[in-house]
C-alpha positions in Angstrom: -75.5 111.7 -66.7 -72.6 109.2 -65.8 -74.3 106.3 -66.1 -76.0 107.3 -69.6 -72.5 108.1 -71.0 -71.0 105.2 -69.7 -73.7 103.1 -71.5 -73.5 105.0 -75.0 -69.4 104.1 -74.6 -70.3 100.8 -74.2 -72.8 100.6 -77.2 -70.3 102.8 -79.2 -67.7 100.2 -78.6 -69.8 97.2 -79.5 -71.0 98.8 -82.7 -66.9 99.6 -83.5 -66.6 96.0 -83.2 -69.3 94.6 -85.4 -68.1 97.4 -88.0 -64.8 95.7 -88.0 -65.9 92.1 -88.2 -68.1 92.8 -90.9 -65.1 94.8 -92.9 -63.5 91.3 -92.9 -66.6 89.5 -94.2 -67.2 91.9 -97.0 -64.0 91.7 -98.0 -64.3 88.1 -99.0 -68.1 88.9 -99.7 -67.4 91.3 -102.2 -64.4 89.0 -103.7 -61.7 91.6 -103.1 -59.7 88.4 -101.6 -60.5 84.4 -101.4 -60.0 84.7 -97.7 -61.4 86.2 -95.0 -58.8 89.3 -94.0 -58.9 92.6 -92.9 -59.0 95.1 -95.6 -55.6 97.0 -94.4 -53.4 94.3 -95.6 -55.1 94.8 -99.3 -53.6 97.9 -99.9 -50.7 97.0 -101.8 -49.2 100.5 -102.3 -49.4 101.3 -98.6 -45.4 101.6 -97.9 -46.5 102.9 -94.3 -47.9 99.4 -93.5 -45.2 97.5 -94.5 -42.8 99.6 -93.2 -40.3 96.8 -92.2 -39.4 96.4 -96.1 -36.9 99.2 -95.9 -34.6 97.5 -93.6 -34.7 93.6 -94.9 -31.8 93.0 -97.7 -32.4 90.8 -100.8 -29.9 88.2 -99.6 -31.5 88.1 -95.4 -33.4 85.1 -93.8 -36.4 86.2 -91.9 -38.6 84.9 -89.3 -42.3 86.2 -89.0 -43.3 85.4 -85.3 -46.7 84.8 -84.9 -47.3 85.3 -88.5 -51.3 84.4 -88.7 -52.6 84.6 -91.8 -49.2 85.0 -93.4 -49.7 88.7 -95.2 -46.5 90.1 -93.7 -44.3 87.0 -94.4 -45.2 87.1 -98.3 -44.3 91.0 -98.1 -41.1 90.2 -97.0 -40.8 86.7 -99.1 -40.9 89.3 -101.9 -38.0 91.6 -100.9 -35.6 88.4 -98.9 -34.0 85.3 -99.6 -36.3 83.2 -97.7 -39.1 84.3 -95.2 -40.5 81.6 -92.2 -43.4 82.3 -90.5 -44.9 80.2 -87.4 -48.1 80.4 -85.8 -50.4 78.6 -83.3 -53.2 79.1 -85.0 -53.5 76.7 -87.5 -56.5 77.7 -89.4 -54.5 80.9 -89.8 -51.8 78.6 -91.2 -54.0 77.2 -93.5 -55.0 80.4 -95.0 -51.4 81.6 -95.1 -50.2 78.3 -97.3 -53.6 79.1 -99.5 -52.6 82.6 -100.4 -48.5 82.3 -100.3 -49.5 79.3 -103.1 -52.2 81.4 -105.1 -49.1 84.3 -105.3 -46.8 81.5 -106.5 -44.3 82.7 -103.7 -41.7 80.1 -103.5 -39.2 80.9 -101.2 -41.8 80.8 -98.2 -41.9 78.1 -95.2 -44.7 78.3 -92.5 -44.5 76.3 -89.2 -47.1 75.2 -86.0 -45.6 76.6 -83.3 -46.0 78.4 -80.0 -44.6 81.7 -79.7 -44.4 80.9 -75.6 -42.3 78.1 -76.0 -38.6 77.1 -77.5 -38.9 77.9 -81.2 -38.1 75.2 -83.6 -34.6 76.8 -85.2 -31.2 77.1 -84.7 -29.4 79.8 -83.0 -28.3 82.8 -84.7 -30.6 81.3 -88.0 -32.2 84.8 -88.8 -30.7 88.2 -90.2 -34.5 90.2 -89.3 -37.3 89.2 -87.1 -40.7 90.0 -87.4 -42.7 90.6 -84.3 -45.8 92.8 -85.5 -49.0 92.8 -83.2 -48.4 89.8 -81.3 -46.2 90.4 -78.3 -49.5 91.8 -76.4 -51.2 88.7 -77.5 -49.0 86.5 -74.8 -48.6 85.7 -71.1 -45.3 84.7 -71.6 -43.8 87.5 -73.1 -39.9 87.1 -71.8 -40.3 83.9 -73.5 -40.7 84.8 -76.7 -38.3 88.0 -76.4 -35.6 85.4 -75.5 -36.3 82.9 -78.2 -36.0 86.1 -80.6 -33.0 86.8 -79.1 -31.6 83.7 -79.3 -32.8 82.8 -83.1 -31.7 86.2 -84.4 -27.9 86.9 -85.5 -25.9 88.9 -83.4 -26.1 91.8 -85.9 -29.9 91.1 -86.5 -33.0 93.3 -86.4 -36.0 92.9 -84.9 -38.7 94.7 -86.1 -41.7 95.3 -83.6 -44.9 96.5 -83.3 -47.1 96.6 -80.2 -50.0 98.9 -79.3 -50.1 102.4 -77.5 -52.3 102.0 -74.0 -52.2 105.8 -73.3 -54.2 107.3 -76.0 -57.2 110.1 -75.0 -59.7 108.0 -76.4 -58.7 104.6 -74.2 -58.3 107.1 -71.3 -61.7 108.3 -71.9 -62.8 104.5 -71.9 -61.0 103.6 -68.4 -62.3 106.9 -66.8 -65.6 105.2 -67.2 -64.6 101.9 -66.1 -65.0 100.3 -69.4 -62.6 97.7 -71.0 -59.9 100.1 -72.8 -57.4 97.9 -74.6 -57.7 97.9 -78.6 -58.3 93.9 -78.6 -60.1 91.9 -75.6 -57.6 89.2 -76.6 -54.5 91.7 -75.7 -52.9 90.6 -72.1 -51.1 93.9 -72.0 -50.7 97.3 -73.7 -48.2 99.9 -73.6 -46.6 103.3 -73.1 -43.2 104.0 -74.6 -41.3 103.8 -71.7 -42.7 100.8 -70.4 -42.4 98.8 -74.4 -38.4 99.9 -74.2 -37.9 98.7 -70.5 -39.7 95.2 -71.6 -37.2 95.3 -74.6 -34.4 96.3 -72.5 -34.7 93.7 -70.1 -35.0 90.7 -72.6 -31.6 91.8 -74.0 -33.0 94.5 -76.6 -32.2 98.0 -77.4 -33.8 100.5 -79.6 -32.2 101.6 -82.7 -33.6 105.3 -83.7 -36.7 106.3 -82.4 -40.6 104.8 -81.9 -42.5 105.4 -84.8 -46.3 106.1 -84.9 -48.5 104.0 -86.7 -52.2 105.5 -86.9 -54.5 107.9 -85.2 -56.0 105.9 -82.5 -59.6 107.3 -83.6 -63.2 106.2 -82.1 -64.5 105.8 -85.7 -61.8 103.1 -86.3 -64.5 100.3 -86.8 -66.4 102.3 -89.3 -63.6 103.2 -91.2 -62.7 99.2 -91.7 -66.4 98.7 -92.7 -65.7 101.3 -95.4 -62.5 99.4 -96.4 -64.9 96.2 -96.6 -66.9 98.5 -99.1 -64.7 100.6 -101.2 -60.6 100.2 -101.0 -60.5 103.6 -102.7 -62.4 105.3 -100.0 -60.5 103.5 -97.0 -57.1 103.9 -98.6 -57.8 107.9 -98.2 -59.2 107.5 -94.8 -56.0 105.6 -93.4 -54.0 108.5 -95.0 -55.8 111.1 -93.0 -54.8 109.1 -90.0 -51.4 108.8 -90.9 -51.1 112.5 -91.2 -53.3 113.1 -88.4 -51.2 110.9 -86.0 -47.8 112.7 -87.6 -48.8 116.1 -86.1 -49.9 114.3 -82.7 -47.6 111.1 -82.3 -49.0 110.7 -78.3 -52.9 109.3 -80.1 -51.1 106.4 -82.3 -52.9 103.5 -81.7 -49.4 101.9 -81.4 -45.6 101.6 -81.7 -43.2 100.7 -84.6 -39.5 100.0 -83.7 -36.8 98.7 -84.3 -34.6 96.7 -81.9 -30.9 95.3 -81.9 -29.4 93.2 -79.4 -28.0 94.8 -76.4 -23.9 95.0 -77.2 
C-alpha cells in the first residue's frame, strides 16, 4: 500500500504544478493582465499580500532585492519617494519595466544584477529593503544578507518573507521520500528558529514576531487555477487560507518578518 500511496502523492504534486503553470497562462489568455503573472498579484485590495506597505514611509527610498516582474517594487513606489528593484532574470525585468510604463510609475528604477554578488549601490542608501521569497532561491545567502545590511540605513528595515519547511503537508511528503519543498528551485526552506538564526548570523535581529502567510494546503495549485479563471472566487479562497492559518500558524506556507540591524 505504501508504494501506491507514494505514487498517488507524486501524481498529486505533478497535478498541482501543472495547475499553477496553467493559472499564470490563463491570467494573460483571459486578459486579466498583459503579461504572464501569478493571479495573486492581481488582488489589488489584498492588504495582507502587500503587508510590507505599512512599514514604508512617504519619504523613504526602497530597494527590492530579487524583484522579479516588479509587482512588489511597483506597490512600494506608490507609497514611497523612490523604489529601486533588481534581478538577475532579464526576461522578468523586461516585464517589470513594461508594467511600470503601463501604470505610468515614474519614481522607479530597475537594474540587472545578482543578489549573490556586491550590489551596485552605495552604503546606507536605502530606508527599507524588500527581500520577498528570494532568500530560499540563493546559494550564497550570506553574501546577499551582508550586502543588504551594507546598503540599508542604520535605522532601516529589512522586510522579508521565506518558506516554512515544517508544515504537516510537507512532512507527509518527506516521510514517503518525495520532494517536499514548495518550489523545485528552492535551495533551502526554514523553521522559524532556523530563519531567525540565519538572519542573526548576518547581523540582523527580528522586530516583533514572525507573521504567518496562508495555509499550506495540498490544493494550492487547484486554487491558483481558479484564480486564472475567476479572481472573485480566488479572492474568497485566499481569504479562507488566511483565516485558517490565523488559527493554525504552524501550517503557514511561510514566514513574514521585520528585521533591523543588530544594535
